[in-house]
Structures are given as structure tokens and as C-alpha cells.
C-alpha positions in Angstrom: 9.7 37.6 -17.1 11.6 37.2 -20.2 8.1 35.8 -21.9 6.8 39.2 -21.3 9.7 41.0 -23.2 9.2 38.4 -26.2 5.2 39.0 -26.1 5.5 42.8 -26.0 8.4 43.0 -28.7 6.4 40.6 -31.1 3.0 42.7 -30.3 4.9 45.8 -31.2 6.5 44.4 -34.3 3.0 43.4 -35.7 1.3 46.6 -34.8 4.2 48.4 -36.5 4.1 46.2 -39.5 0.3 46.6 -39.7 0.7 50.5 -39.5 3.5 50.6 -42.1 1.6 48.6 -44.5 -1.4 50.8 -44.0 0.7 53.9 -44.5 1.9 52.2 -48.0 -1.1 51.4 -49.1 -3.2 54.3 -48.2 -5.7 54.2 -45.3 -9.0 53.5 -47.8 -7.2 50.7 -49.6 -5.6 49.1 -46.1 -9.1 49.2 -44.6 -10.7 47.6 -47.9 -12.8 50.6 -48.2 -12.0 51.1 -51.8 -9.7 49.1 -54.6 -8.6 52.1 -56.4 -5.5 54.4 -55.6 -6.8 57.9 -54.9 -5.2 59.0 -57.9 -5.7 57.0 -61.1 -2.0 57.7 -62.3 -0.7 55.8 -59.2 0.2 52.0 -59.6 -2.6 49.8 -58.5 0.1 47.3 -57.0 2.2 48.4 -54.1 5.8 47.4 -53.9 7.6 49.5 -51.7 8.0 49.3 -47.8 7.0 46.1 -46.3 5.6 44.7 -49.5 9.0 44.5 -50.7 9.7 42.1 -47.9 6.3 40.0 -47.7 3.5 40.1 -50.3 1.0 40.3 -47.2 2.6 42.3 -44.2 -0.8 43.1 -42.8 -1.2 39.1 -42.5 2.2 38.7 -41.0 1.3 41.8 -38.5 -1.6 40.1 -37.4 0.2 36.6 -36.9 2.7 38.6 -35.0 0.0 40.1 -32.6 -1.7 36.7 -32.1 1.9 35.0 -31.0 2.6 37.8 -28.9 -0.8 37.6 -27.0 -0.4 33.7 -26.8 2.9 34.3 -25.4 1.7 36.7 -22.9 -1.1 35.0 -21.7 0.5 31.5 -21.9 -2.8 29.7 -21.6 -4.1 26.8 -23.5 -7.2 28.9 -24.6 -5.3 31.6 -25.7 -2.9 29.0 -27.8 -6.1 27.5 -29.2 -7.3 31.2 -30.4 -4.0 32.1 -31.9 -3.8 28.7 -33.7 -7.4 28.9 -35.3 -7.1 32.6 -36.0 -3.6 32.2 -37.5 -4.9 29.3 -39.9 -7.7 31.7 -41.0 -5.0 34.5 -41.6 -3.1 32.4 -43.6 -6.0 31.0 -45.5 -7.1 34.6 -46.3 -3.5 35.7 -47.4 -3.5 32.6 -49.7 -6.8 33.4 -51.1 -6.3 36.8 -51.7 -2.7 36.0 -53.1 -4.8 33.9 -55.7 -7.0 36.8 -56.5 -4.3 39.2 -57.2 -2.6 37.0 -59.7 -5.8 36.8 -61.5 -6.4 40.3 -61.2 -2.9 41.6 -62.4 -1.4 38.5 -64.3 2.3 38.5 -65.2 3.1 41.6 -63.2 2.0 39.8 -60.1 3.4 36.3 -60.8 7.1 38.0 -61.2 6.3 39.8 -57.9 5.4 36.6 -56.4 8.5 34.7 -57.7 10.4 37.4 -56.0 8.9 38.2 -52.7 7.7 35.4 -50.2 4.0 35.4 -49.0 4.8 35.8 -45.3 8.2 34.9 -44.2 10.6 37.4 -45.4 13.9 36.2 -46.7 17.1 37.0 -44.7 19.9 38.1 -47.0 
């Protein structure tokens, strides 16, 4: 029974992180429907909200959902899906990180030195 509580907590945490990141980015950007913020006066990089803890909170949210589903279902097949999909999520986060570094240069490199990729630092 405890595994169900853990699974639900992981999935809810992942969904919450996805929603929070989407809210901070704006839904068009979060869903990759547009690159630019709605108002050109707004910054193109977002550092607030979950982006102050990890650089790719949407990827972390998806990883938490995958882990939660694997814990809930406790099947070899789901574990394999979670590992495979999790590997793809991490690879995509790394690729996106390189693209952002190229696009935004020193600003992003300073951000990258302070904020971890996927695992928040506990202070």
C-alpha cells in the first residue's frame, strides 16, 4: 500500500511541476508553439519559479511522472518503458541545454553555472 502513496505523490509532484513551469513560461512557449514571449519587452529566458531550482523543470516533471507510473504498476514492462522514455527525456534536456547556451551565450552560461540541469540542490 505504501508504494501506491509514493507513486501518487511522484505523479502529482510531476504534474504540479509541469503546470508550474507552463504557467511561468506562458502556455504558447511551454507547448513549443512559439519561441518569443508574447510581449517583446519581456525577457526571452525565464529564471523565476521552478526555473530557479532546475534548468529543465518540465523534463524533471515528466521523469517524476514516469517513475510514479512505474512504481504504481510494478511491472517489468513499465520499468523498461520508464527507463527508455527517461533516457530520451534526459537526452532531449541535454540537447535543449546546448541549444540555449548557443542561442543566449554568456547569460545562459552564467545561469547554467548556478542552476543545475535536473536535480535541485538542497541548501
